[in-house]
Each structure stands twice: as structure tokens, then as C-alpha cells.
TILUMVEX-884831 format. One record per residue (C-alpha): residue in one letter; x, y, z; chain. Coordinates in steps of 0.001 Angstrom, whole numbers, always signed. Example, Ala and Ser with C-alpha at 12.3 -4.5 7.8 and 13.67 -1.06 7.14 Angstrom:
a|+12300|-4500|+7800|A $
s|+13670|-1060|+7140|A $
This chain:
m|-121278|+179043|-25136|A $
r|-122547|+175547|-24325|A $
r|-125794|+176268|-26192|A $
i|-123796|+177599|-29146|A $
l|-121678|+174431|-29238|A $
i|-124761|+172185|-29103|A $
v|-126414|+174157|-31919|A $
l|-123267|+173943|-34045|A $
l|-123002|+170184|-33509|A $
a|-126672|+169804|-34400|A $
g|-126028|+171789|-37552|A $
l|-123099|+169576|-38445|A $
t|-125301|+166517|-37969|A $
f|-127833|+168020|-40393|A $
l|-125071|+168623|-42927|A $
l|-124434|+164876|-43029|A $
s|-127357|+164602|-45418|A $
i|-125713|+166969|-47926|A $
p|-123605|+165217|-50608|A $
l|-120147|+166782|-50773|A $
s|-117356|+166151|-53233|A $
a|-115089|+163217|-52358|A $
k|-111544|+162256|-53186|A $
q|-109334|+159490|-51814|A $
a|-106043|+160870|-51095|A $
l|-98461|+156072|-44677|A $
a|-97980|+157519|-41268|A $
i|-94535|+158114|-39703|A $
p|-91591|+158663|-42104|A $
a|-90628|+155005|-41626|A $
f|-93692|+153983|-43656|A $
a|-92932|+156542|-46351|A $
r|-89405|+155116|-46638|A $
k|-90746|+151557|-46687|A $
y|-93172|+152124|-49562|A $
n|-91155|+154910|-51243|A $
l|-94071|+157354|-51017|A $
p|-94255|+160927|-49721|A $
c|-95710|+161411|-46248|A $
s|-98596|+163330|-47842|A $
t|-99953|+159988|-49098|A $
c|-101343|+159387|-45613|A $
h|-101385|+162909|-44172|A $
v|-103208|+166113|-44969|A $
p|-101492|+168132|-46220|A $
a|-98553|+166606|-44343|A $
f|-97938|+165127|-40884|A $
p|-99333|+164789|-38257|A $
k|-103028|+164750|-39285|A $
l|-104088|+161579|-41111|A $
n|-106246|+161761|-44224|A $
d|-108882|+159163|-45171|A $
f|-106338|+156798|-46713|A $
g|-104020|+157135|-43726|A $
n|-106816|+156202|-41341|A $
l|-107657|+153129|-43431|A $
f|-103980|+152110|-43532|A $
r|-103803|+152395|-39735|A $
d|-107029|+150430|-39204|A $
h|-105664|+147613|-41409|A $
g|-102589|+147187|-39268|A $
y|-100202|+149315|-41397|A $
q|-100764|+147080|-44422|A $
l|-101552|+147787|-48063|A $
g|-102274|+144132|-48801|A $
g|-99176|+143275|-50831|A $
d|-95914|+141422|-50239|A $
t|-94115|+144668|-49428|A $
d|-96058|+144827|-46160|A $
l|-93851|+142083|-44728|A $
p|-90595|+143158|-43037|A $
t|-88796|+140203|-44690|A $
n|-89706|+141211|-48250|A $
d|-86643|+141354|-50514|A $
t|-87836|+144490|-52328|A $
l|-87616|+146683|-49246|A $
t|-84932|+149237|-50032|A $
n|-84250|+152901|-49277|A $
g|-82653|+151906|-45989|A $
y|-86035|+151085|-44460|A $
w|-85921|+150940|-40667|A $
p|-89251|+151128|-38777|A $
v|-88142|+153930|-36454|A $
a|-88774|+157667|-36638|A $
f|-87949|+160667|-34483|A $
r|-89962|+163815|-33892|A $
t|-89307|+167055|-32050|A $
t|-90133|+170758|-32277|A $
v|-87657|+173630|-31942|A $
g|-88385|+177337|-31854|A $
y|-89549|+180203|-29638|A $
q|-92418|+180109|-27137|A $
t|-93990|+182715|-24855|A $
s|-96577|+182065|-22166|A $
s|-98410|+184036|-19477|A $
l|-100882|+183415|-16635|A $
s|-102772|+186198|-14861|A $
k|-103764|+186714|-11198|A $
v|-101335|+184295|-9600|A $
d|-100946|+184412|-5802|A $
n|-98054|+186771|-4960|A $
g|-97688|+185381|-1432|A $
s|-98797|+188635|+216|A $
g|-102549|+188408|-130|A $
g|-102610|+189837|-3643|A $
t|-102006|+188628|-7152|A $
t|-99402|+189009|-9864|A $
s|-98813|+187702|-13372|A $
l|-96441|+184979|-14532|A $
n|-94668|+185484|-17851|A $
t|-92065|+183385|-19592|A $
g|-90495|+183107|-23011|A $
g|-87486|+181780|-24796|A $
f|-85956|+179455|-27344|A $
g|-86075|+175727|-26769|A $
f|-87576|+172421|-27801|A $
t|-90595|+170371|-26757|A $
g|-88858|+167075|-26066|A $
l|-88382|+163994|-28215|A $
d|-90588|+161162|-29442|A $
i|-88934|+157972|-30666|A $
l|-91563|+156054|-32638|A $
s|-91620|+152588|-34128|A $
f|-94694|+151138|-35835|A $
g|-95007|+148355|-38347|A $
t|-95715|+144701|-39063|A $
l|-94026|+141656|-37562|A $
a|-95795|+139287|-39957|A $
r|-98965|+139240|-42031|A $
d|-101764|+140653|-39836|A $
i|-99528|+141094|-36789|A $
s|-98670|+144744|-36133|A $
f|-97005|+146648|-33317|A $
g|-96367|+150124|-31987|A $
v|-93791|+151517|-29559|A $
v|-93311|+155180|-28594|A $
y|-90507|+156088|-26181|A $
t|-90209|+159568|-24662|A $
p|-86782|+159836|-23016|A $
g|-86119|+161907|-19932|A $
l|-83990|+164901|-20864|A $
g|-81873|+167369|-18951|A $
s|-83871|+170215|-20464|A $
a|-87110|+170203|-22442|A $
g|-90312|+172131|-22847|A $
f|-88813|+175515|-23777|A $
g|-86953|+175964|-20512|A $
s|-89606|+174490|-18218|A $
g|-87009|+172377|-16408|A $
s|-85330|+169010|-16424|A $
t|-87242|+165823|-17214|A $
a|-84232|+163592|-16475|A $
g|-85362|+160321|-14940|A $
q|-88897|+160737|-16308|A $
g|-88493|+158765|-19521|A $
d|-91230|+156274|-20241|A $
l|-92874|+154147|-22884|A $
e|-95751|+156346|-23968|A $
s|-97100|+153460|-26016|A $
a|-96289|+149761|-26454|A $
f|-98763|+147348|-28028|A $
l|-99162|+144258|-30174|A $
k|-102152|+143959|-32506|A $
l|-103642|+140891|-34202|A $
d|-105388|+142096|-37347|A $
n|-108075|+140578|-39537|A $
i|-108856|+137756|-37113|A $
v|-110560|+134704|-38709|A $
g|-110504|+136373|-42126|A $
s|-113017|+138955|-40999|A $
d|-112071|+141678|-43515|A $
y|-110744|+143694|-40556|A $
l|-114057|+143596|-38720|A $
v|-112374|+141926|-35712|A $
n|-108912|+143002|-34534|A $
l|-107340|+142645|-31107|A $
k|-104801|+144949|-29466|A $
v|-103102|+144561|-26081|A $
g|-100620|+146790|-24303|A $
k|-100529|+150514|-23638|A $
y|-102040|+152654|-26368|A $
e|-104079|+155705|-27320|A $
l|-107844|+155252|-27120|A $
d|-109987|+155737|-30212|A $
v|-111090|+159250|-29270|A $
p|-113155|+161496|-31586|A $
f|-109947|+163122|-32804|A $
s|-106449|+161983|-31908|A $
e|-104277|+164431|-29964|A $
k|-101265|+162579|-31335|A $
r|-102476|+163518|-34836|A $
s|-103646|+167019|-33972|A $
p|-101988|+169961|-35760|A $
t|-101947|+171863|-32437|A $
l|-98749|+171398|-30417|A $
d|-99262|+173545|-27301|A $
t|-102977|+173201|-26703|A $
p|-104629|+169993|-25414|A $
f|-108254|+169061|-26039|A $
v|-109644|+170287|-22722|A $
m|-112444|+167738|-22340|A $
y|-109999|+164848|-22819|A $
h|-108066|+165698|-19638|A $
y|-110292|+167886|-17468|A $
v|-110287|+167081|-13723|A $
p|-112978|+168774|-11580|A $
g|-111343|+170537|-8638|A $
t|-107987|+171073|-10396|A $
p|-107627|+174468|-12122|A $
y|-107081|+174004|-15856|A $
r|-103688|+175193|-17117|A $
t|-101642|+174780|-20300|A $
i|-97955|+175754|-20078|A $
l|-97680|+177657|-16786|A $
a|-99010|+176413|-13451|A $
e|-99352|+178123|-10079|A $
p|-97156|+176982|-7158|A $
a|-100227|+176594|-4928|A $
p|-103412|+176760|-7013|A $
t|-106852|+176941|-5435|A $
g|-109026|+173846|-5753|A $
y|-110134|+170688|-3993|A $
l|-108959|+167080|-4007|A $
n|-110245|+164684|-6657|A $
p|-108798|+161153|-6910|A $
d|-110169|+160673|-10448|A $
d|-107526|+161749|-12970|A $
f|-108753|+159411|-15722|A $
g|-108523|+161115|-19103|A $
i|-109818|+159685|-22367|A $
g|-106964|+161507|-24117|A $
d|-104283|+159645|-22130|A $
n|-102660|+156406|-23223|A $
h|-103901|+153531|-21050|A $
p|-102885|+149898|-20472|A $
g|-105577|+147535|-21657|A $
l|-107097|+145334|-24319|A $
e|-109034|+146559|-27327|A $
i|-111362|+144704|-29681|A $
a|-111930|+146935|-32688|A $
g|-112783|+146799|-36345|A $
s|-114128|+148540|-39395|A $
k|-116322|+147557|-42316|A $
s|-117182|+149325|-45547|A $
t|-120859|+150193|-45852|A $
p|-123152|+151330|-48678|A $
g|-122568|+154897|-49774|A $
d|-118760|+154576|-49665|A $
g|-118818|+154830|-45880|A $
f|-117273|+152922|-42987|A $
f|-118630|+151523|-39765|A $
r|-115972|+151527|-37023|A $
y|-116015|+150403|-33409|A $
s|-113549|+150211|-30518|A $
l|-114321|+148403|-27242|A $
n|-111720|+148551|-24466|A $
a|-111103|+146933|-21083|A $
l|-108524|+149090|-19299|A $
s|-106515|+148542|-16140|A $
n|-107171|+151342|-13660|A $
s|-103637|+150927|-12318|A $
d|-102719|+154301|-13852|A $
v|-105595|+156212|-12206|A $
n|-104766|+158175|-9036|A $
a|-101147|+157041|-9013|A $
s|-100660|+158563|-5533|A $
t|-102489|+155521|-4150|A $
g|-100510|+153110|-6302|A $
g|-103384|+152789|-8738|A $
g|-106214|+150267|-8621|A $
h|-106638|+146630|-9579|A $
r|-110022|+146819|-11306|A $
l|-111066|+147271|-14929|A $
n|-112397|+150435|-16538|A $
f|-114223|+150422|-19858|A $
y|-114254|+152702|-22890|A $
g|-116039|+152458|-26227|A $
h|-116378|+154502|-29416|A $
v|-118595|+153737|-32426|A $
t|-118697|+155755|-35654|A $
q|-120472|+155626|-39002|A $
s|-119207|+157601|-41977|A $
f|-120720|+158345|-45386|A $
g|-118838|+159115|-48607|A $
g|-115421|+158546|-47044|A $
y|-113800|+158501|-43616|A $
g|-114970|+162010|-42786|A $
i|-111512|+163621|-42691|A $
v|-110876|+164799|-46271|A $
s|-114019|+163306|-47778|A $
g|-117450|+162400|-46486|A $
q|-119156|+162890|-43149|A $
r|-119089|+160977|-39877|A $
v|-121102|+160652|-36660|A $
g|-120031|+158844|-33512|A $
l|-120917|+157926|-29933|A $
l|-118447|+157462|-27088|A $
g|-118631|+156366|-23480|A $
a|-116481|+155393|-20521|A $
y|-117305|+153795|-17174|A $
g|-114918|+152918|-14394|A $
v|-113705|+153123|-10839|A $
a|-111066|+155497|-9522|A $
p|-109115|+154247|-6480|A $
t|-109581|+156627|-3544|A $
s|-107075|+155433|-917|A $
a|-103923|+153371|-589|A $
t|-103651|+150214|+1488|A $
s|-101949|+150614|+4854|A $
a|-99425|+147959|+3839|A $
c|-98448|+149941|+727|A $
p|-99141|+153623|+1418|A $
a|-96857|+154956|-1299|A $
g|-97971|+152512|-3963|A $
d|-94605|+150779|-3989|A $
c|-96298|+147365|-4038|A $
g|-98023|+147990|-7347|A $
a|-101692|+148497|-8141|A $
v|-103197|+147631|-4753|A $
a|-105385|+150598|-3745|A $
r|-108177|+149350|-1487|A $
d|-111185|+151600|-2174|A $
g|-112802|+153171|-5190|A $
a|-115677|+155247|-6523|A $
a|-117408|+155226|-9882|A $
f|-117287|+157708|-12758|A $
y|-118668|+157824|-16292|A $
r|-118300|+159811|-19520|A $
a|-120777|+159875|-22430|A $
g|-120787|+161921|-25603|A $
l|-121153|+162304|-29351|A $
d|-118913|+163519|-32149|A $
v|-119466|+164777|-35689|A $
s|-117150|+165456|-38642|A $
v|-118011|+166939|-42035|A $
t|-115867|+167824|-45055|A $
a|-116241|+169985|-48132|A $
m|-114300|+170361|-51382|A $
n|-111464|+168145|-50090|A $
q|-110197|+171284|-48362|A $
l|-112363|+171913|-45310|A $
n|-112853|+169639|-42298|A $
v|-115173|+170764|-39510|A $
f|-115425|+168431|-36538|A $
g|-116451|+168539|-32914|A $
a|-117520|+166568|-29861|A $
y|-119694|+167072|-26796|A $
m|-119465|+165022|-23599|A $
h|-121190|+164796|-20218|A $
a|-119178|+163544|-17238|A $
k|-119878|+162562|-13645|A $
d|-117590|+161698|-10728|A $
s|-119245|+160026|-7726|A $
q|-119749|+161907|-4465|A $
k|-117801|+159116|-2730|A $
m|-114625|+160331|-4417|A $
f|-114826|+163591|-2498|A $
s|-116142|+162359|+834|A $
s|-113210|+159901|+867|A $
q|-110865|+162921|+717|A $
g|-112398|+164434|+3865|A $
i|-114592|+166966|+2025|A $
l|-117594|+167476|+4303|A $
n|-119751|+169240|+1719|A $
s|-119197|+166601|-949|A $
h|-121421|+166156|-4000|A $
d|-121327|+164370|-7345|A $
a|-119150|+166376|-9739|A $
d|-121053|+166926|-13005|A $
w|-119627|+168770|-15994|A $
n|-120019|+169124|-19743|A $
g|-117137|+169509|-22158|A $
g|-116700|+169878|-25874|A $
f|-114737|+171302|-28759|A $
l|-115293|+172491|-32306|A $
e|-112422|+172685|-34802|A $
v|-112140|+173961|-38358|A $
d|-109160|+172812|-40455|A $
y|-108623|+174390|-43870|A $
y|-106032|+173033|-46330|A $
p|-106496|+175064|-49534|A $
t|-105572|+173336|-52780|A $
q|-104340|+176677|-54117|A $
l|-101805|+176722|-51246|A $
a|-101090|+173019|-51159|A $
k|-98443|+173142|-48425|A $
w|-100498|+175183|-45961|A $
l|-102871|+174179|-43184|A $
f|-104928|+176721|-41227|A $
g|-107007|+175914|-38197|A $
y|-109130|+177230|-35339|A $
r|-110435|+175318|-32325|A $
y|-112787|+176302|-29523|A $
d|-112689|+174189|-26335|A $
m|-115081|+174535|-23423|A $
v|-115949|+172991|-20073|A $
q|-118951|+174002|-17979|A $
n|-119565|+172607|-14505|A $
t|-123088|+171961|-13261|A $
h|-122169|+170573|-9800|A $
q|-118875|+170771|-7913|A $
g|-117451|+167855|-5919|A $
d|-117059|+170323|-3048|A $
s|-120363|+172188|-2886|A $
t|-118749|+175164|-1112|A $
f|-117228|+176081|-4492|A $
s|-119203|+178111|-7011|A $
k|-120992|+176098|-9695|A $
s|-119008|+177925|-12369|A $
y|-115656|+177422|-10634|A $
n|-113028|+176309|-13198|A $
d|-115305|+176678|-16219|A $
v|-112976|+176798|-19229|A $
s|-113175|+178731|-22486|A $
s|-110231|+178253|-24853|A $
h|-109472|+179605|-28348|A $
t|-106624|+178331|-30536|A $
l|-105419|+179617|-33913|A $
l|-102750|+177864|-35982|A $
a|-101003|+177970|-39333|A $
r|-98571|+175342|-40646|A $
y|-96402|+175649|-43724|A $
n|-95195|+172186|-44749|A $
f|-92241|+173204|-46883|A $
n|-90336|+169913|-46955|A $
i|-92374|+166760|-47661|A $
t|-90405|+163734|-48852|A $
n|-90314|+159978|-48347|A $
r|-87689|+160429|-45611|A $
v|-88507|+163586|-43678|A $
d|-91269|+166144|-43038|A $
t|-90493|+169683|-41918|A $
s|-93095|+172311|-41077|A $
l|-93042|+175918|-39930|A $
h|-95633|+176119|-37159|A $
l|-97375|+179174|-35697|A $
e|-99878|+178660|-32878|A $
y|-101658|+181043|-30501|A $
n|-103910|+180045|-27581|A $
y|-105968|+182192|-25235|A $
y|-108052|+180686|-22444|A $
t|-110070|+181743|-19405|A $
t|-110843|+179811|-16231|A $
k|-113671|+181008|-14013|A $
k|-113022|+182000|-10368|A $
t|-109733|+180095|-10035|A $
s|-107705|+183055|-8736|A $
v|-106734|+183049|-5059|A $
t|-108896|+186169|-4727|A $
g|-111850|+184484|-6459|A $
g|-111515|+186171|-9832|A $
d|-111192|+184737|-13325|A $
q|-107755|+183900|-14702|A $
t|-106493|+184081|-18271|A $
g|-103583|+182360|-19958|A $
q|-101892|+182907|-23304|A $
t|-99305|+180949|-25261|A $
t|-97615|+181748|-28563|A $
l|-95371|+179290|-30395|A $
l|-93288|+179878|-33499|A $
a|-91284|+176775|-34295|A $
f|-90071|+174156|-36728|A $
d|-91819|+170808|-36272|A $
f|-89979|+167952|-37966|A $
a|-89994|+164162|-38143|A $
f|-87492|+161898|-39883|A $
């Protein structure tokens, strides 16, 4: 499957030379209320996926360039308030095979029921010309996640940042962001149409069996102090920008210095800096509803491996005393056709240092090397303007385990996701979608008896933001 993914990405890269038809099509409902425009102005065909115009609006600090950008403008009506809410309600089923039954054998876990995913409280906007902000609060709730249990006491700021845009009149080539925020990954999980299924390569941790909804009480595996994920929000500083280029394209870059205080929280986190970067070049548009795009990404950092004796539980803050290096490197490609089809994917190689595993007492320690990737097809037919259909394949293949007593293919992941969204209510105040999603995945040799495990999740729900 890895060879197939590489061939498909190579084919997508070749397609960048083929001229395809182009068409230029605000983000959360708060922006739609502010500018009195439907959410489909920035989304395709509706939230959460941004179209080309929506990406440009975001890169310019949520500004169109007029007086109405300013929160003090007298023309702002429609009860504009830069806050929105989002949740999903419906019915979900999930299963996981070959779980330890406590008697030397295996059984299956199955669950299902009505519920909701949780709640996002979002606020994005401008404080003044070229000064933007973002805050996302996820409150702890007595019940959330379709009956998965209480999250009371677990509320947190998922995101909180301030951004200085268009520094020194640079036509948005130089912008600075500081706080906690989502990295500029090949495709945003926060903007993904899938609700139940993460991008595997964004969060994969060698040694920890991959799971989606259900998890085993005592899964097989080995200790790995590196839980850095490029799909997670991180505290840091970003210098980023974009510039229009010949051929109606855009050059974009994002360079980040990140605190590693949120890596291996069991040690209290570290006090060093990690680094992440992503560079893209598009042609004939942003590469979402028009044009094509290629990109390179990379991350390098240190994961803390042990706590200080004076602060064993991390109660003193980010003071872990040791660390080991890791890196991630990859490429991404996106192509579009007929303003209806977007095919995009990414491929990444990753390495965690052998010192991470020897520090955990693993005698047969080795560098952990793995390759991950995904390929997604999104189809939004103009004949069915309110529909979005999608399929995504995710994969991870290990080449070396951090504990060499484990099989090379241990925890290899193969995941398939199908989705359909019917966006039946798109206004300047609210978006409501009927969402159907099915995921099936396999993990190699993660059963307590050494066999492969499979998981399935089905979701039928209403996804709405207002």
C-alpha cells in the first residue's frame, strides 16, 4: 500500500502541469454575520472545509481590506458578535476486535447510542487593522462523546493566539503569530469534513496501538515518551506569509518555534524549543477548488524523557531534565478539476531516537522509523450543490520498532473512511448539515495474542454551527 500511495502522489504531482478550469468562489458564522454573506462564501460547499477564497481571507488576518473589517465600524449590523458555537448530535456505533478478555483469550468490544461530540466555543476576528486573534474553548462536560464518559474538569483553551498581519506593509508576506494554535499542516483537521476519523500520520506514536473511538483497558505496546503530533495545537511563535505568483498561484510559508512543554506531559513537559515548517506553491488558485499545489513539511525537536527528582509529577511546570531528538519530513500535493473535485494527499517519514526507548528501560532499544501518509478525494457536484462526498485512505508502515523485540510490522495501520454531507441549511447566521461517516481500519499484530485487530465506526448525525 505504501508503494501505491507513493505512485498516486507522483501521479498527482504530474497532474500539476495540466491546466484545469478555475473559479474563485468567511469562516465561522460570526464572519458571515459580520459581512452579511452566506457561509458558502468561504466554505465548500459549506462549513467546515475552506475554499480558495476562505483560505485567502484567513491568511490575510480575517480581512477583506475595507472599513467593515474593523470591529468599531458603524455599519456592522445583524447583531454581529465574533463568537460561534459548534457541536454534533446523532447516533454512533463503534467496535474493536480481539480485545483481551482477561482469561488468556480475546473478545470484541461494541458500543452504540445517541449522543453528542462535545462543544467548541470559537471566537476569531480583528482587534484593529492588521491585528487579528483566535480563541477556541472546549468546556469540560458531564457527558460527551456519544456516551464515552464525563469530561468534567477537562475544559481547556484549544487555541488562543494574537497575530500581527502585513508587517511593514509587506503585502502579507510577513505575519507573526504567538500563542497556542494549529500548525499549517497539509490539510487542517479542524477544517476536515470527517468528524470521527483523525489523519493517522498527524498523531501516530510508535509503540502505542492506534485506535479511534474505542480503546483497550490494557493494550499491548511499549513506552515512547514522544507524543508530539503535527496535528495537535501547540504553544509557540509562527512567522508566516503568502505572496501571489505568476500563473494565478500563491507561494506560502510557515516557520514555527514551539515550546516542547506539551510533549510527554507525564514528565511535566520540557523547556526547549521544537521547530516546524511548511512551504507550498500553488498554480491557478489555492489548490482547493481551483488550481494545483505542492508542498514540503518538516519538524525537528526534542522530547523530554524523564522528570526532575524535585518535580516528579510535573507540578513545577516544564522542567523535565533529559530529552532525545525526533524529526518528521514529508511532501504534500493537491489538485482540482472542474471546481468540483479535489484530490490531495501527503507522505511523511518519521524517526524517534533510540535514546527515547533506552531511557524507558527498554534493553533492546532502536531508533523508531516509520512512514505515514493519506490520500483523500472530495467531490462537491455542482448538480447537487448542497452535497459533499469524500473518501480517505490513511496508512502507517513501520520500518524499525523502538523495541526491537516487536515485529517490524507491529502497529502498521490501514484506514478507510467514507463520508457524505448534505448541507441543507446555509445562511449568514447558521450552518446545518446531515453527516454520514463510516471508518474501517486495521492494525497489525496489536492483539494480546499477536493477531491483527480491526475497528469500525459509523456516525449518522447533524453537525451545526451558529
